[in-house]
PLY file of the C-alpha trace (Angstrom):
ply
format ascii 1.0
element vertex 72
property float x
property float y
property float z
element edge 71
property int vertex1
property int vertex2
end_header
-19.56 111.23 195.99
-19.63 114.18 198.64
-19.97 116.59 195.75
-22.69 114.45 194.02
-24.74 114.35 197.19
-24.52 118.29 198.04
-25.60 118.72 194.12
-28.65 116.37 194.62
-29.76 117.94 197.87
-29.32 121.44 196.45
-31.30 120.23 193.38
-34.21 118.45 196.03
-34.42 122.03 197.61
-35.00 123.85 194.66
-37.69 121.76 193.32
-39.54 121.93 196.77
-39.00 125.70 196.15
-40.25 125.77 192.55
-43.63 127.61 191.40
-43.63 125.48 188.00
-44.55 121.64 188.22
-42.13 121.03 185.10
-39.33 122.84 187.14
-39.96 120.74 190.09
-40.05 117.56 187.95
-36.74 118.58 185.88
-35.19 119.18 189.78
-36.43 116.03 190.74
-34.70 114.16 187.65
-31.32 115.73 188.37
-31.35 115.18 191.63
-32.12 111.49 191.54
-29.45 111.57 188.64
-26.84 112.90 190.89
-27.98 110.23 193.41
-27.07 107.62 191.24
-23.73 109.00 190.50
-23.39 109.25 194.71
-24.57 105.67 194.77
-22.54 104.25 191.96
-19.21 106.08 193.27
-19.42 104.90 196.62
-19.97 101.67 195.54
-16.57 101.81 193.62
-15.02 103.02 196.68
-16.14 100.44 199.09
-15.81 97.47 196.78
-12.17 96.45 197.50
-11.06 96.37 194.02
-8.59 98.79 192.67
-10.88 101.63 190.91
-8.28 104.42 190.11
-8.74 103.65 186.71
-12.23 104.56 186.45
-11.91 107.33 188.06
-9.65 109.07 186.19
-11.50 108.20 182.97
-14.00 110.32 184.95
-11.28 113.05 185.52
-11.56 115.96 182.88
-8.79 118.31 182.58
-9.61 121.44 180.73
-5.98 122.17 179.92
-6.46 119.25 177.42
-9.47 120.43 175.57
-8.61 123.52 172.79
-9.43 126.56 173.99
-11.39 129.23 171.65
-9.07 132.19 170.71
-9.60 135.50 172.85
-11.64 138.12 170.72
-10.34 141.74 170.53
0 1
1 2
2 3
3 4
4 5
5 6
6 7
7 8
8 9
9 10
10 11
11 12
12 13
13 14
14 15
15 16
16 17
17 18
18 19
19 20
20 21
21 22
22 23
23 24
24 25
25 26
26 27
27 28
28 29
29 30
30 31
31 32
32 33
33 34
34 35
35 36
36 37
37 38
38 39
39 40
40 41
41 42
42 43
43 44
44 45
45 46
46 47
47 48
48 49
49 50
50 51
51 52
52 53
53 54
54 55
55 56
56 57
57 58
58 59
59 60
60 61
61 62
62 63
63 64
64 65
65 66
66 67
67 68
68 69
69 70
70 71
């Protein structure tokens, strides 16, 4: 949740500093999306249920994915 909150703040700051309107719109959209994820995670943490299964689904271990071959 903290990660998503930080990302939302960074996207919002970028939107405020953007020189192009389209870039500001995209960054605002991303900030809103991050805030929704933050709010959803916080709700899971405070609802009193066992949220471990949900959080484990969201965790991706990169070692589980096939890695591309190294190029010479």
